[in-house]
ROSE-4610 file (N, C-alpha, C; in Angstrom, 1 decimal, always signed):
// ROSE-4610
residu = [M/M/M/D/D/D/P/P/P/M/M/M/A/A/A/V/V/V/Y/Y/Y/D/D/D/A/A/A/Q/Q/Q/S/S/S/L/L/L/L/L/L/S/S/S/L/L/L/V/V/V/E/E/E/L/L/L/R/R/R/K/K/K/G/G/G/F/F/F/I/I/I/F/F/F/M/M/M/F/F/F/L/L/L/Q/Q/Q/T/T/T/P/P/P/T/T/T/T/T/T/F/F/F/F/F/F/E/E/E/V/V/V/M/M/M/K/K/K/A/A/A/F/F/F/G/G/G/M/M/M/W/W/W/Y/Y/Y/V/V/V/L/L/L/L/L/L/W/W/W/A/A/A/I/I/I/F/F/F/R/R/R/L/L/L/F/F/F/I/I/I/R/R/R/P/P/P/F/F/F/A/A/A/R/R/R/K/K/K/Y/Y/Y/S/S/S/K/K/K/L/L/L/T/T/T/H/H/H/G/G/G/A/A/A/V/V/V/L/L/L/V/V/V/T/T/T/G/G/G/C/C/C/D/D/D/Y/Y/Y/G/G/G/F/F/F/G/G/G/R/R/R/N/N/N/I/I/I/A/A/A/L/L/L/H/H/H/L/L/L/H/H/H/K/K/K/R/R/R/G/G/G/A/A/A/T/T/T/V/V/V/F/F/F/A/A/A/G/G/G/C/C/C/L/L/L/N/N/N/E/E/E/A/A/A/A/A/A/A/A/A/E/E/E/K/K/K/L/L/L/V/V/V/A/A/A/A/A/A/V/V/V/P/P/P/P/P/P/E/E/E/S/S/S/R/R/R/S/S/S/R/R/R/M/M/M/R/R/R/A/A/A/V/V/V/V/V/V/M/M/M/D/D/D/V/V/V/T/T/T/S/S/S/Q/Q/Q/R/R/R/D/D/D/V/V/V/D/D/D/A/A/A/V/V/V/R/R/R/N/N/N/Q/Q/Q/V/V/V/E/E/E/K/K/K/A/A/A/A/A/A/K/K/K/A/A/A/G/G/G/L/L/L/P/P/P/L/L/L/N/N/N/A/A/A/V/V/V/I/I/I/N/N/N/N/N/N/A/A/A/G/G/G/V/V/V/S/S/S/A/A/A/F/F/F/G/G/G/W/W/W/A/A/A/E/E/E/M/M/M/I/I/I/P/P/P/T/T/T/D/D/D/R/R/R/L/L/L/R/R/R/L/L/L/P/P/P/V/V/V/A/A/A/I/I/I/F/F/F/F/F/F/F/F/F/F/F/F]
num = [1/1/1/2/2/2/3/3/3/4/4/4/5/5/5/6/6/6/7/7/7/8/8/8/9/9/9/10/10/10/11/11/11/12/12/12/13/13/13/14/14/14/15/15/15/16/16/16/17/17/17/18/18/18/19/19/19/20/20/20/21/21/21/22/22/22/23/23/23/24/24/24/25/25/25/26/26/26/27/27/27/28/28/28/29/29/29/30/30/30/31/31/31/32/32/32/33/33/33/34/34/34/35/35/35/36/36/36/37/37/37/38/38/38/39/39/39/40/40/40/41/41/41/42/42/42/43/43/43/44/44/44/45/45/45/46/46/46/47/47/47/48/48/48/49/49/49/50/50/50/51/51/51/52/52/52/53/53/53/54/54/54/55/55/55/56/56/56/57/57/57/58/58/58/59/59/59/60/60/60/61/61/61/62/62/62/63/63/63/64/64/64/65/65/65/66/66/66/67/67/67/68/68/68/69/69/69/70/70/70/71/71/71/72/72/72/73/73/73/74/74/74/75/75/75/76/76/76/77/77/77/78/78/78/79/79/79/80/80/80/81/81/81/82/82/82/83/83/83/84/84/84/85/85/85/86/86/86/87/87/87/88/88/88/89/89/89/90/90/90/91/91/91/92/92/92/93/93/93/94/94/94/95/95/95/96/96/96/97/97/97/98/98/98/99/99/99/100/100/100/101/101/101/102/102/102/103/103/103/104/104/104/105/105/105/106/106/106/107/107/107/108/108/108/109/109/109/110/110/110/111/111/111/112/112/112/113/113/113/114/114/114/115/115/115/116/116/116/117/117/117/118/118/118/119/119/119/120/120/120/121/121/121/122/122/122/123/123/123/124/124/124/125/125/125/126/126/126/127/127/127/128/128/128/129/129/129/130/130/130/131/131/131/132/132/132/133/133/133/134/134/134/135/135/135/136/136/136/137/137/137/138/138/138/139/139/139/140/140/140/141/141/141/142/142/142/143/143/143/144/144/144/145/145/145/146/146/146/147/147/147/148/148/148/149/149/149/150/150/150/151/151/151/152/152/152/153/153/153/154/154/154/155/155/155/156/156/156/157/157/157/158/158/158/159/159/159/160/160/160/161/161/161/162/162/162/163/163/163/164/164/164/165/165/165/166/166/166/167/167/167/168/168/168/169/169/169/170/170/170/171/171/171/172/172/172/173/173/173/174/174/174/175/175/175/176/176/176/177/177/177/178/178/178/179/179/179/180/180/180/181/181/181/182/182/182]
x = [+36.0/+36.4/+35.2/+35.4/+34.4/+33.9/+32.6/+32.1/+32.3/+32.4/+32.6/+34.1/+35.0/+36.4/+36.8/+37.7/+38.2/+39.3/+39.2/+40.1/+41.2/+42.4/+43.3/+43.2/+43.9/+43.8/+44.2/+45.2/+45.7/+44.7/+44.0/+43.0/+41.8/+41.4/+40.3/+40.7/+41.9/+42.3/+42.3/+42.7/+42.8/+41.3/+40.4/+39.0/+38.4/+38.7/+38.2/+38.8/+40.1/+40.8/+40.2/+39.9/+39.4/+38.0/+37.2/+35.9/+36.0/+36.9/+37.1/+37.6/+38.6/+39.1/+38.1/+37.2/+36.1/+35.2/+34.8/+34.0/+34.7/+35.9/+36.6/+36.9/+37.1/+37.3/+36.1/+34.9/+33.6/+33.4/+33.7/+33.4/+34.5/+35.7/+36.7/+36.7/+36.0/+35.9/+34.5/+34.6/+33.3/+32.5/+33.1/+32.4/+31.5/+32.1/+31.3/+30.2/+30.5/+29.5/+28.3/+28.6/+27.6/+26.8/+27.5/+26.8/+25.7/+26.1/+25.2/+24.0/+24.4/+23.3/+22.4/+23.0/+22.1/+21.2/+21.7/+20.8/+19.7/+20.0/+18.9/+18.1/+18.7/+18.0/+17.0/+17.3/+16.3/+15.1/+15.2/+14.1/+13.2/+13.8/+13.0/+12.3/+13.0/+12.3/+11.2/+11.4/+10.3/+9.1/+9.4/+8.3/+7.6/+8.3/+7.7/+6.8/+7.3/+6.5/+5.2/+5.3/+4.1/+3.1/+3.6/+2.7/+2.0/+2.8/+2.2/+1.3/+1.6/+0.7/-0.5/-0.4/-1.4/-2.1/-1.4/-2.1/-2.6/-1.8/-2.2/-3.5/-3.7/-5.0/-6.2/-6.1/-7.3/-7.4/-6.3/-6.3/-6.9/-6.9/-7.5/-8.7/-9.8/-11.0/-11.8/-12.0/-12.7/-14.2/-14.6/-15.9/-17.0/-16.7/-17.6/-17.9/-16.9/-17.0/-18.0/-18.1/-19.0/-20.5/-20.7/-22.1/-22.5/-21.7/-22.0/-21.5/-21.7/-21.4/-20.4/-19.6/-18.7/-18.9/-18.9/-19.0/-17.7/-17.2/-15.9/-16.1/-15.6/-15.7/-14.4/-14.5/-13.2/-12.7/-13.5/-13.1/-12.8/-12.6/-12.3/-11.0/-9.9/-8.6/-7.8/-6.6/-5.8/-6.2/-6.0/-6.2/-7.7/-8.6/-10.0/-10.4/-9.9/-10.2/-9.6/-8.3/-7.6/-8.3/-8.7/-9.4/-10.7/-11.5/-12.8/-12.5/-11.6/-11.3/-10.8/-9.9/-9.4/-10.5/-11.4/-12.5/-13.5/-13.7/-14.6/-13.9/-12.6/-12.0/-12.1/-12.1/-12.2/-13.6/-14.6/-15.9/-17.0/-16.6/-17.5/-18.4/-19.6/-20.4/-19.9/-19.5/-18.8/-19.7/-20.1/-20.7/-19.6/-19.2/-18.0/-18.5/-18.2/-18.6/-17.6/-18.0/-17.2/-17.8/-16.9/-17.3/-18.1/-17.9/-18.7/-19.0/-19.9/-20.4/-19.3/-18.4/-17.4/-16.4/-16.1/-15.2/-15.9/-17.3/-18.0/-18.1/-18.3/-18.3/-17.0/-15.9/-14.5/-14.3/-14.8/-14.6/-15.3/-16.6/-17.4/-16.7/-16.2/-15.5/-14.3/-13.6/-12.4/-12.7/-14.0/-14.4/-14.9/-14.6/-15.0/-16.5/-17.0/-18.5/-19.3/-18.8/-19.6/-19.9/-19.1/-19.3/-19.6/-20.0/-20.3/-21.5/-22.3/-23.5/-23.1/-21.8/-21.4/-20.6/-20.3/-19.6/-20.7/-21.1/-22.2/-21.5/-21.1/-20.4/-21.5/-21.5/-22.5/-21.8/-22.5/-22.0/-22.3/-21.3/-21.4/-20.4/-20.9/-20.0/-20.3/-19.3/-19.5/-19.9/-19.7/-20.1/-21.6/-22.2/-23.6/-24.5/-25.3/-26.2/-27.2/-27.6/-28.5/-27.8/-26.6/-25.8/-25.6/-25.3/-25.1/-26.4/-27.5/-28.8/-29.2/-28.9/-29.2/-28.4/-27.2/-26.4/-26.8/-27.1/-27.6/-28.9/-29.8/-31.0/-30.7/-29.7/-29.3/-28.7/-27.9/-27.3/-28.4/-29.3/-30.4/-31.3/-31.5/-32.3/-31.6/-30.3/-29.4/-29.4/-29.4/-29.4/-30.8/-31.9/-33.2/-33.3/-32.5/-32.5/-31.6/-30.9/-30.0/-28.6/-28.2/-26.8/-26.4/-26.0/-25.6/-24.4/-24.3/-23.1/-22.1/-20.9/-19.9/-18.9/-18.7/-17.6/-17.9/-17.4/-17.4/-15.9/-15.4/-14.0/-14.1/-13.9/-14.0/-12.7/-12.5/-11.3/-11.3/-12.5/-12.6/-11.9/-11.3/-10.5/-10.0/-9.7/-9.0/-8.0/-7.2/-6.2/-6.2/-5.7/-5.5/-4.1/-3.3/-1.9/-1.7/-0.6/-0.2/-0.3/+0.0/+0.0/-1.5/-1.8/-3.2/-3.7/-2.8/-3.3/-3.6/-3.0/-3.2/-4.4/-4.8/-5.8/-7.2/-8.1/-9.5/-10.2/-11.1/-11.7/-12.6/-13.2/-14.1/-13.2/-12.0/-11.0/-10.6/-10.4/-10.1/-11.2/-12.4/-13.6/-13.9/-13.5/-13.8/-13.1/-11.8/-11.3/-11.9/-12.2/-12.9/-14.3/-15.0/-16.3/-16.2/-15.2/-15.1/-14.6/-13.6/-12.9/-13.7/-14.4/-14.9/-16.5/-17.1/-18.6/-19.2/-18.5/-19.1/-20.1]
y = [+40.2/+39.0/+38.1/+36.8/+35.8/+35.5/+35.6/+35.4/+34.0/+33.1/+31.7/+31.3/+32.2/+31.9/+31.5/+30.7/+30.2/+31.2/+31.7/+32.7/+31.9/+32.4/+31.8/+32.5/+32.0/+32.5/+33.9/+34.3/+35.7/+36.7/+36.4/+37.4/+37.4/+36.3/+36.3/+37.1/+37.0/+37.7/+39.2/+39.6/+41.0/+41.6/+40.8/+41.2/+41.4/+40.5/+40.6/+41.9/+42.1/+43.2/+44.5/+44.5/+45.7/+46.1/+45.1/+45.3/+45.8/+45.1/+45.5/+47.0/+47.3/+48.6/+49.7/+49.4/+50.3/+50.5/+49.5/+49.6/+50.3/+50.0/+50.7/+52.2/+52.4/+53.8/+54.6/+54.0/+54.7/+55.0/+54.0/+54.2/+55.1/+55.1/+55.9/+57.4/+57.7/+59.1/+59.7/+60.3/+60.8/+61.7/+62.6/+63.5/+62.8/+61.8/+61.1/+60.3/+59.6/+58.8/+59.7/+60.8/+61.6/+62.4/+62.7/+63.3/+62.3/+61.1/+60.1/+59.9/+59.7/+59.6/+60.8/+62.0/+63.2/+63.2/+62.8/+62.8/+61.8/+60.6/+59.6/+59.9/+60.3/+60.5/+61.6/+62.7/+63.8/+63.3/+62.4/+61.9/+61.1/+60.3/+59.5/+60.4/+61.5/+62.4/+63.1/+63.5/+64.2/+63.2/+62.0/+61.0/+60.8/+60.7/+60.4/+61.6/+62.8/+64.0/+64.1/+63.8/+63.7/+62.7/+61.5/+60.5/+61.0/+61.5/+61.9/+63.0/+64.0/+65.2/+65.0/+64.2/+64.2/+62.9/+61.8/+60.4/+59.8/+59.8/+59.1/+59.7/+61.0/+61.5/+61.0/+60.7/+60.2/+58.7/+58.0/+56.5/+56.0/+56.8/+56.4/+57.2/+56.9/+57.6/+56.7/+57.3/+56.6/+57.1/+57.9/+58.4/+57.3/+56.2/+55.1/+54.4/+54.5/+53.8/+54.5/+55.8/+56.5/+56.3/+55.8/+55.6/+54.2/+53.3/+51.9/+51.1/+49.8/+48.9/+47.9/+47.3/+46.3/+45.2/+43.9/+42.8/+42.1/+42.0/+41.4/+40.3/+39.1/+37.9/+37.7/+37.0/+36.7/+38.0/+38.7/+40.0/+39.9/+38.7/+38.5/+39.1/+38.9/+39.4/+39.3/+39.9/+39.8/+40.7/+40.1/+40.8/+41.3/+40.4/+40.8/+42.0/+42.0/+43.1/+44.4/+44.3/+45.5/+46.0/+45.1/+45.5/+46.2/+45.6/+46.3/+47.7/+47.8/+49.1/+50.1/+49.7/+50.6/+51.0/+50.1/+50.5/+51.5/+51.2/+52.1/+53.5/+53.5/+54.8/+55.6/+54.9/+55.5/+55.9/+55.6/+56.1/+55.0/+53.8/+52.7/+52.3/+51.8/+51.1/+49.6/+49.1/+47.7/+46.7/+45.7/+44.5/+43.6/+43.5/+42.7/+41.4/+40.3/+39.0/+38.5/+38.3/+37.7/+36.4/+35.6/+34.2/+34.2/+35.1/+35.1/+36.6/+36.7/+38.0/+38.9/+38.2/+39.0/+39.7/+39.0/+39.6/+40.7/+40.6/+41.6/+42.9/+42.7/+43.8/+44.5/+43.8/+44.4/+45.2/+44.7/+45.4/+46.7/+46.7/+47.9/+48.9/+48.4/+49.3/+49.9/+49.4/+49.9/+51.1/+51.4/+52.5/+53.7/+54.9/+56.1/+56.1/+56.6/+56.5/+57.2/+58.3/+59.1/+58.4/+57.4/+56.7/+55.2/+54.8/+53.4/+52.9/+53.8/+53.3/+52.7/+53.1/+52.5/+51.2/+50.8/+49.5/+48.6/+47.7/+46.7/+45.3/+45.1/+43.8/+42.7/+41.7/+40.6/+39.3/+38.5/+37.1/+36.3/+35.7/+35.0/+33.9/+32.7/+31.5/+31.1/+31.2/+31.0/+29.6/+28.7/+27.3/+27.1/+28.0/+27.9/+28.7/+28.0/+28.6/+29.6/+29.3/+30.2/+31.5/+31.5/+32.8/+33.6/+32.9/+33.5/+34.2/+33.5/+34.0/+35.2/+35.2/+36.3/+37.6/+37.4/+38.5/+39.0/+38.1/+38.4/+39.3/+38.9/+39.7/+41.1/+41.3/+42.6/+43.4/+42.8/+43.5/+43.9/+43.0/+43.3/+44.5/+44.5/+45.6/+46.9/+46.9/+48.1/+48.6/+47.6/+47.9/+48.6/+48.1/+48.7/+50.1/+50.3/+51.7/+52.6/+52.2/+53.1/+52.9/+51.8/+51.5/+50.2/+50.3/+49.1/+48.4/+47.1/+46.4/+46.5/+47.1/+47.4/+46.3/+45.5/+44.5/+43.5/+42.3/+41.2/+40.7/+40.8/+40.3/+39.1/+37.9/+36.6/+36.3/+36.7/+36.6/+35.4/+34.9/+33.8/+32.6/+31.9/+30.7/+30.0/+28.7/+27.9/+27.0/+26.4/+25.5/+24.2/+23.2/+21.8/+21.5/+21.5/+21.2/+19.7/+19.2/+17.8/+17.0/+15.8/+14.9/+14.6/+14.6/+14.4/+13.0/+12.0/+10.7/+10.6/+11.6/+11.5/+12.4/+13.3/+14.3/+13.6/+13.7/+13.2/+13.9/+13.1/+13.6/+14.8/+14.9/+16.1/+17.4/+17.2/+18.3/+18.8/+17.9/+18.2/+18.9/+18.5/+19.1/+20.5/+20.9/+22.3/+23.4/+23.3/+24.4/+24.4/+23.2/+23.2/+23.8/+23.6/+24.2/+25.7/+26.2/+27.6/+28.3/+27.8/+28.4/+28.3/+27.2/+26.9/+27.1/+26.9/+26.8/+28.0/+29.1/+30.3/+30.9]
z = [-62.1/-61.3/-61.2/-61.4/-61.4/-60.0/-59.7/-58.4/-57.9/-58.8/-58.5/-58.3/-58.5/-58.5/-57.0/-56.9/-55.7/-55.2/-54.0/-53.5/-52.6/-52.6/-51.8/-50.4/-49.4/-48.0/-47.9/-48.6/-48.5/-49.0/-50.1/-50.6/-49.7/-49.1/-48.2/-47.0/-46.5/-45.3/-45.6/-46.8/-47.2/-47.3/-47.8/-47.8/-46.4/-45.5/-44.1/-43.5/-43.7/-43.1/-43.6/-44.9/-45.6/-44.9/-44.7/-44.1/-42.7/-41.9/-40.5/-40.5/-41.4/-41.4/-41.7/-42.6/-42.9/-41.7/-41.0/-39.9/-38.8/-38.5/-37.4/-37.8/-39.0/-39.5/-39.3/-39.6/-39.4/-37.9/-37.1/-35.6/-35.0/-35.5/-34.9/-35.2/-36.3/-36.6/-36.1/-35.0/-34.4/-35.2/-36.0/-36.8/-37.8/-38.5/-39.5/-38.8/-37.7/-37.0/-36.5/-35.9/-35.3/-36.4/-37.5/-38.6/-39.2/-39.4/-39.9/-38.9/-37.6/-36.6/-36.5/-36.7/-36.7/-37.9/-39.0/-40.2/-40.1/-39.6/-39.4/-38.2/-37.1/-35.9/-36.0/-36.8/-36.9/-37.7/-38.6/-39.3/-38.4/-37.5/-36.5/-35.5/-35.1/-34.2/-34.9/-36.1/-36.8/-37.0/-37.4/-37.6/-36.3/-35.2/-33.9/-33.5/-33.8/-33.4/-34.3/-35.5/-36.4/-35.9/-35.5/-35.0/-33.7/-32.8/-31.5/-31.6/-32.5/-32.6/-33.5/-34.6/-35.5/-35.7/-35.5/-35.7/-34.5/-33.4/-32.2/-31.5/-31.5/-30.9/-31.6/-32.9/-33.6/-33.6/-33.3/-33.2/-32.0/-30.9/-29.6/-29.3/-29.9/-29.5/-28.5/-27.4/-26.3/-26.3/-27.2/-27.1/-27.3/-28.0/-28.1/-26.8/-25.9/-24.6/-23.7/-23.8/-23.0/-23.3/-24.5/-25.0/-25.1/-24.5/-24.6/-23.4/-23.5/-22.4/-22.8/-21.9/-22.1/-21.1/-21.6/-20.7/-20.6/-19.3/-19.1/-18.1/-18.5/-17.6/-16.8/-15.7/-15.0/-14.3/-13.6/-13.0/-11.5/-11.0/-9.6/-9.2/-10.0/-9.8/-11.1/-11.1/-12.3/-13.5/-14.7/-15.9/-16.0/-15.7/-15.8/-15.0/-13.7/-12.8/-13.4/-13.8/-14.3/-15.6/-16.5/-17.7/-17.4/-16.4/-16.0/-15.4/-14.6/-13.9/-15.0/-15.9/-16.9/-17.9/-18.3/-19.2/-18.4/-17.2/-16.4/-16.3/-16.1/-16.0/-17.3/-18.4/-19.7/-20.0/-19.2/-19.4/-19.8/-19.9/-20.3/-19.1/-19.4/-18.4/-18.5/-17.4/-17.4/-16.7/-17.4/-16.7/-16.4/-15.1/-14.7/-14.1/-14.8/-14.3/-13.3/-12.0/-11.0/-10.6/-10.0/-9.7/-8.4/-7.5/-6.2/-5.8/-4.9/-4.4/-3.7/-3.0/-2.3/-3.3/-4.4/-5.4/-6.1/-6.3/-7.0/-6.1/-4.8/-3.9/-3.8/-3.8/-3.8/-5.1/-6.2/-7.4/-7.4/-7.0/-6.9/-5.9/-4.8/-3.8/-4.4/-5.4/-6.0/-6.9/-7.2/-8.1/-7.2/-7.6/-6.9/-6.8/-5.6/-5.4/-6.4/-7.0/-7.9/-9.2/-9.5/-10.8/-10.7/-9.5/-9.3/-10.1/-10.6/-11.3/-12.7/-13.1/-14.4/-14.2/-13.0/-12.7/-12.2/-13.0/-12.6/-12.5/-11.3/-11.0/-10.8/-11.5/-11.4/-11.1/-10.4/-10.1/-11.4/-12.0/-13.2/-13.3/-13.2/-13.5/-14.9/-15.8/-17.2/-17.6/-16.7/-16.9/-16.5/-15.9/-15.5/-16.5/-17.2/-18.1/-17.5/-16.2/-15.5/-15.3/-14.8/-14.6/-15.9/-17.0/-18.3/-18.8/-18.6/-19.0/-18.2/-16.9/-16.0/-16.5/-16.8/-17.2/-18.6/-19.4/-20.8/-20.7/-19.8/-19.6/-19.1/-18.2/-17.7/-18.9/-19.7/-20.8/-21.8/-22.1/-23.0/-22.5/-21.2/-20.6/-20.8/-20.6/-20.8/-22.2/-23.1/-24.6/-25.0/-24.4/-24.7/-24.1/-23.0/-22.4/-23.1/-24.2/-24.9/-24.6/-24.0/-23.7/-24.4/-25.7/-26.5/-26.0/-26.2/-25.8/-27.0/-26.6/-27.6/-27.7/-26.6/-26.6/-25.5/-25.8/-24.8/-24.7/-23.5/-23.2/-22.4/-23.0/-22.3/-21.6/-20.4/-19.7/-18.7/-18.4/-17.5/-17.9/-17.0/-17.4/-16.2/-16.4/-15.4/-16.2/-15.4/-16.1/-15.4/-16.1/-15.5/-15.7/-14.6/-14.7/-14.5/-15.1/-15.0/-16.3/-16.1/-17.3/-17.6/-18.9/-19.3/-18.8/-18.8/-18.3/-16.9/-16.1/-14.6/-14.1/-15.0/-14.5/-14.7/-13.7/-13.9/-15.1/-15.7/-16.9/-16.7/-15.5/-15.2/-15.1/-14.6/-14.5/-15.9/-16.8/-18.2/-18.9/-18.6/-19.3/-18.9/-17.7/-17.2/-18.0/-18.3/-19.2/-20.6/-21.1/-22.4/-22.4/-21.3/-21.1/-21.0/-20.3/-20.1/-21.4/-22.0/-23.1/-24.4/-24.7/-26.0/-26.0/-24.9/-24.9/-24.2/-24.0/-23.4/-24.2]
């Protein structure tokens, strides 16, 4: 049969009915449906078990965290705070940059007392070069003491809502200064 041939309405209807009939036949016979699902499903369960038992334990090695430090900015609340607490729980020494002293004290208070030495909450405004240099000096001291910096997570940020024409220029420069010039 020529694939470019023009079909009349009756032959098209019969093709559609044939396809519908095959699908409904497949779904209406539970033994066939469940046999196919069992055959495919067992492979998925087997692959999942292989992944969980043999691959995943090696994919998530947190041993590097216990021998290094992580610098996280924007730890006052939200994602930055949660990231800092999670990395601390995994064994990392965390330099958590907070915008003010009250937020830094709250973050340290959220950590169990026996491991507070690994949570180093520091006051750091990423737009202030003086604050950034002070934190850099602390991280360099820790690196010389045998605690290398493994990661920097730049989570600090602000937003400027509204029409660009209506927002003052200094308000537009603040997100650019935080996101691009850290």
